[in-house]
Residue, then its C-alpha position, 0 to 999 in steps of 0.5 A: m285649877q283656877v283661872e285668873v285674869c290680870a285686868f286694867s279696865i272695867e270692861s276687862c273685868l267683865n270680859a274675864q267674868q263672862a268667859g268664866a274666870h275664877r278670879v281678877e287681879l286688878c291693875g293700872g300701870l299697864y306699861e309698867g307691869g302693874t301698879t296699884p290701881s285707882y280707887g274708883l276702879i277698885q270700887r267699880a270692879r267691886s261692884v260689878l264683879s261676882i268673882q273674887l277680886y284681888v288688888m295689886i299693891r305696887p306703888r311704882g314701877g321698877d324694882f321690889c325694894y321699898d323705902e319706908e314712905e313706899l311701904e306706907v303708901m303700901r299700907l294705906d292701898i292695902l286698907a283702902a282695898k280692904k274697905r272697898g270689899a277686895d277678896g285679896v291683895v297682891f305684892g311683893l317685896l325684896n331686900p337689895d340682895g334679892r332675898v324676900d323681905i320676910e319682916q315687911t311682908k308678914a307685916l303686910v299680910a297681917l294688915a291685909k287680913p281677913m283678905g288673902v294675898t299673892f306673892h307676885r312675880a318679884f319672886d321671879v327676880a328673887s336670888d334663890p327661888l327654893e329660899a324664896l319660896e320658904a320665906i313667903i310661906e313663912a310670911g303667911a302669904e297664900r299663893i305665889l305668881t311665878s313664871g319660873q324665874q323665866n320671861t315666860a311660864i312655858e319657858g320656866k315650867k321645869l322650875i314651876s314643878q320643882l316648886v309645886e313639889r317642893a310647896s307640898g301643899r303648903i301654898e298655892i303655885m300660879a303660873g303666870c306670863g304668856v299663859n294662852a289656850d295653846n300652852a294651858v294643858l302643858l302648864a296645868k301638867t306642872g302641878a299648878n293650882a292656878l294659871h294667870l293671864t291677861g287674854k289681851a287683844v288690842r284695838q284702836g281707840a275711839m278718837t279719829y283725829h290723831k295728833q302727830g309728833v306728840s307723845m303722852a309718855s316719854v317711853l311707850p312700847a306701843d301705839e298710844h292710840e290703841i286700847i289693850y283690853t282682855n278678850e273674852a273669847n281668848v280667856k273662854r277658849l283657855i277654859e275650854r281647852l282645859s275642860e277638854e283635857k278633864v283638868n279639874f276646877 
């Protein structure tokens, strides 16, 4: 069992590492569900982390069907992550009909080598999860991040168990979305190879002056004066819970 933390800042990377996580998935675009982080963030994360670093490759929010210009951006970002010493990259590509884009996924996996590749939760909006599983295996990715095609991994635990059984060791299955210390043991019982979480907490930013009536975003589901970060204690608590239940790491 591996524990991966989704981090959007250097503070969160360091907290994840200090808590005992095995891997960081580095992202930008928190409110879009994760997009490609800046080059500076990748470089700094690599310099402060001794654990594995995987970099999100997603050129925009929205769906996972990309045109040629977006694919070229993804190729360049994969090469940039490789140059900066990332251990792997994270992406997901679908065709308009909801099936995995095997051709482009294969090409990006090949470009990423020797880095590893996680196929992210684009899997959870694929039209047929078992067909998608086989396609991603064929494309050469090493793991799939999934909530079992539900809004949370707990809700999707039945499908996660089915995916683990069907994969039969050919690819890792990582359960993510809504993962915390309270449900980690139950999710581990699905047979998943890894758990993925943010371990998030919220605090107020450093500014004491707040300009009223002015927003920096057209759509924002949270207070713009809040800072969302990975809380070390949340991640540590999950790892301790797994250890207490003698889940092997």
